[in-house]
N, C-alpha and C positions, 0 to 999 in steps of 0.2 A: 423389452428393448431398453438399452441404456439411456435413451433420450427421454423416457417417460417422466422421471423426476424433474429433470431440467425443464422440460416442456411445461409441466404443471406450474412450476415456480415462475417461468417466463409469462405464462398466461395471466397469473395473478398480478405480476408486476405490470404487465401491459394494461390490464383492467384498471388498476388504480392509477397508473401513469396517464392513461387516456382521460381519466376523470380529472387529473391535474391539469390537463390542457384545457383551454377555455371553451370546452365543448358543452354547450348548455343542455345537450340531450343526456348527459351523464350526471346522475345525482350523487349526493353524499352517500358514503358507505357506512352501514351500521357496524359497530364493533361490540362484542360481548364476551363474557367468559367468567373464569374464576381466578381470583388472586389468592395464592397460598399465603399462610400466615407470614407477616413481615418479621424479620429477625434483625437484631442489632447489626449495624455495619460499622465496625470499629474503625475502618479506614476512611469512612465517609466518602465513598466513591463519587457521590454527587458533586463534591467540591471541585472535581476536575473540570466540570463544565461551567463553573462560576464566571470566570473571566469573559468567556465568549457569549454565553447564553443567559446568565443571571447577574450581570454587573451591578444592578441596582439593589440586589438583595443582600442582606446580612444573615448568614447562617448562624444558628445557635451553636455555641461551643461551651466547654466547661469554663472558659475565660469570659464568656459573655455576661454582661449585666442583664439578667433576665428575671422575670417573676418566678421562674421555677427554682426550687432548691437545687443546690449542686448535687444532691443525691438522686436526682430524677433523670440522669441520662439513661439511655442514649438519645442523641438528637438526630441520628442518622439510621436509616433502615434499608434493608434490601429484601427482595423476594422474587418469586417466579410466578408466571401465570400461563394459562392455556385458554384458548377461546376461538372465536370466529371473526373474520373480517369479511364484510359483505355477506352473501348468502351461501358461499361454498368454500371459502378458504379457511383452513385450520391454521391457527397461529399459536406461537408460544414465545416466551421471552423472559427478560429480566427487568426489574425496576429498582432504581436506587433513589431514595428520597432523603431530604434533610429538612428539619424544621427551621423556619426563618424567624427573625425578630420582629418582622413587620406585623402589626395588629395582633400581637400575641396575648391571648387570654385563655388560660387553661380550661375554664368551665364553659365558655361560650364558643370560642372559635380559635383556631390556630391557622397559621399559614406555613406553607412548605414549598419546595420545588422538587421536581422529579425528572429523571432521565429514564426513558422507557425504550429498551431495545426490542424490536419486533422481528420475528422470523416466520416464514411460511413453512408448513410441514406438508410434504408431498403425501397425498392420500394413498398412493400405491406402495411405496417402499419406505416412507417415513423420513426420507432425507430432508435436510433443513437448508433453506436459503434465507440469508439475511435480507430483510426488506428495508430496514432503516431504523432511525431513532426519533422519538418524540421528546421534546423538551417542554415541560409544563410548569405553570404556576398553579399552586394548589390552595384551595380554601377548604378547611375542615370544620364542620359544624358539630356541636355537641361532642367534643372529642372524648369525654369520659363516659357518656351514656350511649344512646342510639346514634352512632356516628354516621354522618354522610359526608362525602368528600367530592368536590368537583375539581378535576384536573383540566385546566384550560391550556391548550396547545399554544406555545409562543414561537416555536421553531421546529424544524424537522430536517432529516437528512434522507438521501436516496429518494425512494418513491414518495416520501412524505415532505420533501422540500417544498416550501411555500404553501403547503396545505394548511387548513385550519380545522379546529374541532375541539372536542371535549370528551372526557370520560368521567362518569359518575360511579363512585364506589359506595355501596350500601353495607354498612357494618364496620366494626372496628377491626381492621386488618392486623393490628398488633395482637389482638386476642385470639384470632383464628382465621380460617379461610373466609373470604367474602366474595360477593358477586360484583361484576361491573358491567355497565352498558355505556354506550356513547355513540358519537358520530364523528367521522373524519371526512372532511369536505375538500373538494378540488380547489386548487389555486384559482383565483379570479383573474 
């Protein structure tokens, strides 16, 4: 039936949207998956969200006075991911990140901001439905060695509007694929 992919995406949207209502019986949703290797994003796509979602952040650019040598760009990255939202929903999407000047220290910690577009993938025919976008402030520990990163949600769109949550990335995504886990919680 032609309604199957649409129905599956609607059920996922309703599941998460219901958790966004102040329903105390619905808990936070786990999110997990694999982030493919991040690649340089020469157009720095994350900058398009700066005015609305990251007004207090200063993104690194070649013109920035920063502790990084000018030969160490790029400062912006993009990538794709696949994973699970909740216990049954297969998701995929794109991520656009940019390093920020706040608390910048190459050997100990970096800061960044990310725009994460999330889609649901229908289990039967693979059709994709856009679920929404997460906007995050990122803290990167040990960026040169055993990297860990926490992406803290500051805003969202569509079914993620007014939600809260975080995503933890284990490993250096610039060097290769990494895993992520996290929790997305309903609006209070």
